[in-house]
mmCIF file of the N, C-alpha and C atoms, coordinates in Angstrom:
data_MODEL
# 
_entry.id   MODEL 
# 
loop_
_atom_site.group_PDB 
_atom_site.id 
_atom_site.type_symbol 
_atom_site.label_atom_id 
_atom_site.label_alt_id 
_atom_site.label_comp_id 
_atom_site.label_asym_id 
_atom_site.label_entity_id 
_atom_site.label_seq_id 
_atom_site.pdbx_PDB_ins_code 
_atom_site.Cartn_x 
_atom_site.Cartn_y 
_atom_site.Cartn_z 
_atom_site.occupancy 
_atom_site.B_iso_or_equiv 
_atom_site.pdbx_formal_charge 
_atom_site.auth_seq_id 
_atom_site.auth_comp_id 
_atom_site.auth_asym_id 
_atom_site.auth_atom_id 
_atom_site.pdbx_PDB_model_num 
ATOM 1   N N  . MET A 1 1  ? 14.097 49.339 1.657   1.00 0.00 ? 1  MET A N  1 
ATOM 2   C CA . MET A 1 1  ? 13.413 48.256 2.374   1.00 0.00 ? 1  MET A CA 1 
ATOM 3   C C  . MET A 1 1  ? 12.747 47.302 1.360   1.00 0.00 ? 1  MET A C  1 
ATOM 4   N N  . SER A 1 2  ? 12.337 47.871 0.267   1.00 0.00 ? 2  SER A N  1 
ATOM 5   C CA . SER A 1 2  ? 11.650 47.027 -0.735  1.00 0.00 ? 2  SER A CA 1 
ATOM 6   C C  . SER A 1 2  ? 12.656 46.095 -1.418  1.00 0.00 ? 2  SER A C  1 
ATOM 7   N N  . THR A 1 3  ? 13.859 46.600 -1.611  1.00 0.00 ? 3  THR A N  1 
ATOM 8   C CA . THR A 1 3  ? 14.869 45.782 -2.306  1.00 0.00 ? 3  THR A CA 1 
ATOM 9   C C  . THR A 1 3  ? 15.411 44.695 -1.366  1.00 0.00 ? 3  THR A C  1 
ATOM 10  N N  . GLU A 1 4  ? 15.572 45.023 -0.115  1.00 0.00 ? 4  GLU A N  1 
ATOM 11  C CA . GLU A 1 4  ? 16.135 44.026 0.828   1.00 0.00 ? 4  GLU A CA 1 
ATOM 12  C C  . GLU A 1 4  ? 15.221 42.794 0.955   1.00 0.00 ? 4  GLU A C  1 
ATOM 13  N N  . PRO A 1 5  ? 13.958 42.984 1.275   1.00 0.00 ? 5  PRO A N  1 
ATOM 14  C CA . PRO A 1 5  ? 13.045 41.834 1.430   1.00 0.00 ? 5  PRO A CA 1 
ATOM 15  C C  . PRO A 1 5  ? 12.840 41.095 0.110   1.00 0.00 ? 5  PRO A C  1 
ATOM 16  N N  . THR A 1 6  ? 12.825 41.839 -0.963  1.00 0.00 ? 6  THR A N  1 
ATOM 17  C CA . THR A 1 6  ? 12.608 41.199 -2.282  1.00 0.00 ? 6  THR A CA 1 
ATOM 18  C C  . THR A 1 6  ? 13.756 40.225 -2.581  1.00 0.00 ? 6  THR A C  1 
ATOM 19  N N  . SER A 1 7  ? 14.967 40.680 -2.348  1.00 0.00 ? 7  SER A N  1 
ATOM 20  C CA . SER A 1 7  ? 16.138 39.830 -2.649  1.00 0.00 ? 7  SER A CA 1 
ATOM 21  C C  . SER A 1 7  ? 16.120 38.593 -1.738  1.00 0.00 ? 7  SER A C  1 
ATOM 22  N N  . ILE A 1 8  ? 15.849 38.814 -0.482  1.00 0.00 ? 8  ILE A N  1 
ATOM 23  C CA . ILE A 1 8  ? 15.842 37.693 0.477   1.00 0.00 ? 8  ILE A CA 1 
ATOM 24  C C  . ILE A 1 8  ? 14.707 36.719 0.127   1.00 0.00 ? 8  ILE A C  1 
ATOM 25  N N  . GLU A 1 9  ? 13.550 37.277 -0.180  1.00 0.00 ? 9  GLU A N  1 
ATOM 26  C CA . GLU A 1 9  ? 12.393 36.399 -0.497  1.00 0.00 ? 9  GLU A CA 1 
ATOM 27  C C  . GLU A 1 9  ? 12.694 35.555 -1.740  1.00 0.00 ? 9  GLU A C  1 
ATOM 28  N N  . GLY A 1 10 ? 13.255 36.182 -2.746  1.00 0.00 ? 10 GLY A N  1 
ATOM 29  C CA . GLY A 1 10 ? 13.548 35.452 -3.990  1.00 0.00 ? 10 GLY A CA 1 
ATOM 30  C C  . GLY A 1 10 ? 14.522 34.310 -3.719  1.00 0.00 ? 10 GLY A C  1 
ATOM 31  N N  . SER A 1 11 ? 15.488 34.551 -2.863  1.00 0.00 ? 11 SER A N  1 
ATOM 32  C CA . SER A 1 11 ? 16.506 33.513 -2.597  1.00 0.00 ? 11 SER A CA 1 
ATOM 33  C C  . SER A 1 11 ? 15.959 32.481 -1.604  1.00 0.00 ? 11 SER A C  1 
ATOM 34  N N  . VAL A 1 12 ? 15.085 32.932 -0.739  1.00 0.00 ? 12 VAL A N  1 
ATOM 35  C CA . VAL A 1 12 ? 14.547 32.013 0.287   1.00 0.00 ? 12 VAL A CA 1 
ATOM 36  C C  . VAL A 1 12 ? 13.302 31.285 -0.226  1.00 0.00 ? 12 VAL A C  1 
ATOM 37  N N  . THR A 1 13 ? 12.712 31.793 -1.259  1.00 0.00 ? 13 THR A N  1 
ATOM 38  C CA . THR A 1 13 ? 11.465 31.167 -1.772  1.00 0.00 ? 13 THR A CA 1 
ATOM 39  C C  . THR A 1 13 ? 11.717 29.734 -2.263  1.00 0.00 ? 13 THR A C  1 
ATOM 40  N N  . PRO A 1 14 ? 12.696 29.502 -3.111  1.00 0.00 ? 14 PRO A N  1 
ATOM 41  C CA . PRO A 1 14 ? 12.945 28.151 -3.626  1.00 0.00 ? 14 PRO A CA 1 
ATOM 42  C C  . PRO A 1 14 ? 13.302 27.153 -2.528  1.00 0.00 ? 14 PRO A C  1 
ATOM 43  N N  . PRO A 1 15 ? 14.269 27.466 -1.680  1.00 0.00 ? 15 PRO A N  1 
ATOM 44  C CA . PRO A 1 15 ? 14.679 26.541 -0.614  1.00 0.00 ? 15 PRO A CA 1 
ATOM 45  C C  . PRO A 1 15 ? 13.553 26.348 0.397   1.00 0.00 ? 15 PRO A C  1 
ATOM 46  N N  . THR A 1 16 ? 12.839 27.417 0.699   1.00 0.00 ? 16 THR A N  1 
ATOM 47  C CA . THR A 1 16 ? 11.752 27.316 1.697   1.00 0.00 ? 16 THR A CA 1 
ATOM 48  C C  . THR A 1 16 ? 10.663 26.381 1.186   1.00 0.00 ? 16 THR A C  1 
ATOM 49  N N  . SER A 1 17 ? 10.321 26.519 -0.070  1.00 0.00 ? 17 SER A N  1 
ATOM 50  C CA . SER A 1 17 ? 9.248  25.676 -0.649  1.00 0.00 ? 17 SER A CA 1 
ATOM 51  C C  . SER A 1 17 ? 9.659  24.201 -0.567  1.00 0.00 ? 17 SER A C  1 
ATOM 52  N N  . ILE A 1 18 ? 10.893 23.912 -0.900  1.00 0.00 ? 18 ILE A N  1 
ATOM 53  C CA . ILE A 1 18 ? 11.366 22.511 -0.881  1.00 0.00 ? 18 ILE A CA 1 
ATOM 54  C C  . ILE A 1 18 ? 11.350 21.981 0.557   1.00 0.00 ? 18 ILE A C  1 
ATOM 55  N N  . ASN A 1 19 ? 11.805 22.802 1.486   1.00 0.00 ? 19 ASN A N  1 
ATOM 56  C CA . ASN A 1 19 ? 11.850 22.373 2.888   1.00 0.00 ? 19 ASN A CA 1 
ATOM 57  C C  . ASN A 1 19 ? 10.439 22.087 3.395   1.00 0.00 ? 19 ASN A C  1 
ATOM 58  N N  . PHE A 1 20 ? 9.525  22.975 3.051   1.00 0.00 ? 20 PHE A N  1 
ATOM 59  C CA . PHE A 1 20 ? 8.140  22.808 3.526   1.00 0.00 ? 20 PHE A CA 1 
ATOM 60  C C  . PHE A 1 20 ? 7.538  21.540 2.924   1.00 0.00 ? 20 PHE A C  1 
ATOM 61  N N  . GLU A 1 21 ? 7.757  21.345 1.655   1.00 0.00 ? 21 GLU A N  1 
ATOM 62  C CA . GLU A 1 21 ? 7.184  20.144 0.983   1.00 0.00 ? 21 GLU A CA 1 
ATOM 63  C C  . GLU A 1 21 ? 7.809  18.881 1.578   1.00 0.00 ? 21 GLU A C  1 
ATOM 64  N N  . ASN A 1 22 ? 9.105  18.895 1.782   1.00 0.00 ? 22 ASN A N  1 
ATOM 65  C CA . ASN A 1 22 ? 9.785  17.711 2.331   1.00 0.00 ? 22 ASN A CA 1 
ATOM 66  C C  . ASN A 1 22 ? 9.235  17.405 3.718   1.00 0.00 ? 22 ASN A C  1 
ATOM 67  N N  . SER A 1 23 ? 9.023  18.448 4.505   1.00 0.00 ? 23 SER A N  1 
ATOM 68  C CA . SER A 1 23 ? 8.519  18.257 5.874   1.00 0.00 ? 23 SER A CA 1 
ATOM 69  C C  . SER A 1 23 ? 7.093  17.705 5.815   1.00 0.00 ? 23 SER A C  1 
ATOM 70  N N  . GLY A 1 24 ? 6.278  18.272 4.936   1.00 0.00 ? 24 GLY A N  1 
ATOM 71  C CA . GLY A 1 24 ? 4.880  17.819 4.814   1.00 0.00 ? 24 GLY A CA 1 
ATOM 72  C C  . GLY A 1 24 ? 4.832  16.369 4.349   1.00 0.00 ? 24 GLY A C  1 
ATOM 73  N N  . VAL A 1 25 ? 5.638  16.039 3.374   1.00 0.00 ? 25 VAL A N  1 
ATOM 74  C CA . VAL A 1 25 ? 5.638  14.659 2.853   1.00 0.00 ? 25 VAL A CA 1 
ATOM 75  C C  . VAL A 1 25 ? 6.086  13.699 3.948   1.00 0.00 ? 25 VAL A C  1 
ATOM 76  N N  . ARG A 1 26 ? 7.071  14.090 4.701   1.00 0.00 ? 26 ARG A N  1 
ATOM 77  C CA . ARG A 1 26 ? 7.612  13.197 5.749   1.00 0.00 ? 26 ARG A CA 1 
ATOM 78  C C  . ARG A 1 26 ? 6.561  13.063 6.853   1.00 0.00 ? 26 ARG A C  1 
ATOM 79  N N  . ALA A 1 27 ? 5.897  14.138 7.173   1.00 0.00 ? 27 ALA A N  1 
ATOM 80  C CA . ALA A 1 27 ? 4.900  14.088 8.263   1.00 0.00 ? 27 ALA A CA 1 
ATOM 81  C C  . ALA A 1 27 ? 3.702  13.245 7.820   1.00 0.00 ? 27 ALA A C  1 
ATOM 82  N N  . SER A 1 28 ? 3.342  13.354 6.567   1.00 0.00 ? 28 SER A N  1 
ATOM 83  C CA . SER A 1 28 ? 2.188  12.585 6.056   1.00 0.00 ? 28 SER A CA 1 
ATOM 84  C C  . SER A 1 28 ? 2.527  11.089 6.070   1.00 0.00 ? 28 SER A C  1 
ATOM 85  N N  . GLY A 1 29 ? 3.783  10.765 5.868   1.00 0.00 ? 29 GLY A N  1 
ATOM 86  C CA . GLY A 1 29 ? 4.161  9.348  5.864   1.00 0.00 ? 29 GLY A CA 1 
ATOM 87  C C  . GLY A 1 29 ? 4.496  8.880  4.455   1.00 0.00 ? 29 GLY A C  1 
ATOM 88  N N  . GLN A 1 30 ? 4.228  7.635  4.158   1.00 0.00 ? 30 GLN A N  1 
ATOM 89  C CA . GLN A 1 30 ? 4.549  7.130  2.807   1.00 0.00 ? 30 GLN A CA 1 
ATOM 90  C C  . GLN A 1 30 ? 3.418  7.448  1.827   1.00 0.00 ? 30 GLN A C  1 
ATOM 91  N N  . THR A 1 31 ? 2.309  7.904  2.334   1.00 0.00 ? 31 THR A N  1 
ATOM 92  C CA . THR A 1 31 ? 1.166  8.202  1.437   1.00 0.00 ? 31 THR A CA 1 
ATOM 93  C C  . THR A 1 31 ? 1.583  9.236  0.405   1.00 0.00 ? 31 THR A C  1 
ATOM 94  N N  . LYS A 1 32 ? 2.375  10.210 0.845   1.00 0.00 ? 32 LYS A N  1 
ATOM 95  C CA . LYS A 1 32 ? 2.803  11.258 -0.101  1.00 0.00 ? 32 LYS A CA 1 
ATOM 96  C C  . LYS A 1 32 ? 4.194  10.941 -0.642  1.00 0.00 ? 32 LYS A C  1 
ATOM 97  N N  . GLY A 1 33 ? 4.683  9.770  -0.370  1.00 0.00 ? 33 GLY A N  1 
ATOM 98  C CA . GLY A 1 33 ? 6.029  9.410  -0.858  1.00 0.00 ? 33 GLY A CA 1 
ATOM 99  C C  . GLY A 1 33 ? 6.104  9.553  -2.373  1.00 0.00 ? 33 GLY A C  1 
ATOM 100 N N  . THR A 1 34 ? 5.046  9.199  -3.047  1.00 0.00 ? 34 THR A N  1 
ATOM 101 C CA . THR A 1 34 ? 5.060  9.302  -4.525  1.00 0.00 ? 34 THR A CA 1 
ATOM 102 C C  . THR A 1 34 ? 5.171  10.761 -4.945  1.00 0.00 ? 34 THR A C  1 
ATOM 103 N N  . THR A 1 35 ? 4.485  11.626 -4.230  1.00 0.00 ? 35 THR A N  1 
ATOM 104 C CA . THR A 1 35 ? 4.520  13.059 -4.608  1.00 0.00 ? 35 THR A CA 1 
ATOM 105 C C  . THR A 1 35 ? 5.941  13.591 -4.451  1.00 0.00 ? 35 THR A C  1 
ATOM 106 N N  . ARG A 1 36 ? 6.593  13.181 -3.403  1.00 0.00 ? 36 ARG A N  1 
ATOM 107 C CA . ARG A 1 36 ? 7.955  13.703 -3.158  1.00 0.00 ? 36 ARG A CA 1 
ATOM 108 C C  . ARG A 1 36 ? 8.888  13.229 -4.292  1.00 0.00 ? 36 ARG A C  1 
ATOM 109 N N  . LYS A 1 37 ? 8.772  11.997 -4.688  1.00 0.00 ? 37 LYS A N  1 
ATOM 110 C CA . LYS A 1 37 ? 9.673  11.491 -5.764  1.00 0.00 ? 37 LYS A CA 1 
ATOM 111 C C  . LYS A 1 37 ? 9.327  12.199 -7.085  1.00 0.00 ? 37 LYS A C  1 
ATOM 112 N N  . ARG A 1 38 ? 8.070  12.417 -7.301  1.00 0.00 ? 38 ARG A N  1 
ATOM 113 C CA . ARG A 1 38 ? 7.649  13.030 -8.586  1.00 0.00 ? 38 ARG A CA 1 
ATOM 114 C C  . ARG A 1 38 ? 8.179  14.467 -8.647  1.00 0.00 ? 38 ARG A C  1 
ATOM 115 N N  . LYS A 1 39 ? 8.121  15.155 -7.521  1.00 0.00 ? 39 LYS A N  1 
ATOM 116 C CA . LYS A 1 39 ? 8.583  16.571 -7.534  1.00 0.00 ? 39 LYS A CA 1 
ATOM 117 C C  . LYS A 1 39 ? 10.115 16.605 -7.558  1.00 0.00 ? 39 LYS A C  1 
ATOM 118 N N  . ALA A 1 40 ? 10.738 15.614 -7.005  1.00 0.00 ? 40 ALA A N  1 
ATOM 119 C CA . ALA A 1 40 ? 12.214 15.601 -6.956  1.00 0.00 ? 40 ALA A CA 1 
ATOM 120 C C  . ALA A 1 40 ? 12.770 15.329 -8.356  1.00 0.00 ? 40 ALA A C  1 
ATOM 121 N N  . VAL A 1 41 ? 12.047 14.597 -9.156  1.00 0.00 ? 41 VAL A N  1 
ATOM 122 C CA . VAL A 1 41 ? 12.542 14.263 -10.514 1.00 0.00 ? 41 VAL A CA 1 
ATOM 123 C C  . VAL A 1 41 ? 12.692 15.526 -11.370 1.00 0.00 ? 41 VAL A C  1 
ATOM 124 N N  . PRO A 1 42 ? 11.627 16.330 -11.488 1.00 0.00 ? 42 PRO A N  1 
ATOM 125 C CA . PRO A 1 42 ? 11.705 17.549 -12.314 1.00 0.00 ? 42 PRO A CA 1 
ATOM 126 C C  . PRO A 1 42 ? 12.585 18.610 -11.670 1.00 0.00 ? 42 PRO A C  1 
ATOM 127 N N  . GLN A 1 43 ? 12.564 18.661 -10.346 1.00 0.00 ? 43 GLN A N  1 
ATOM 128 C CA . GLN A 1 43 ? 13.356 19.691 -9.670  1.00 0.00 ? 43 GLN A CA 1 
ATOM 129 C C  . GLN A 1 43 ? 14.824 19.345 -9.815  1.00 0.00 ? 43 GLN A C  1 
# 
């Protein structure tokens, strides 16, 4: 059970973080537009 959730979390952690940030930036509006571009550059 420890290996199953660990593997899924590791693979879902990166995509989940991006999805959450994208959703938050979009919901906030253009105010966070700069943050989204800044994070997209390094990512």
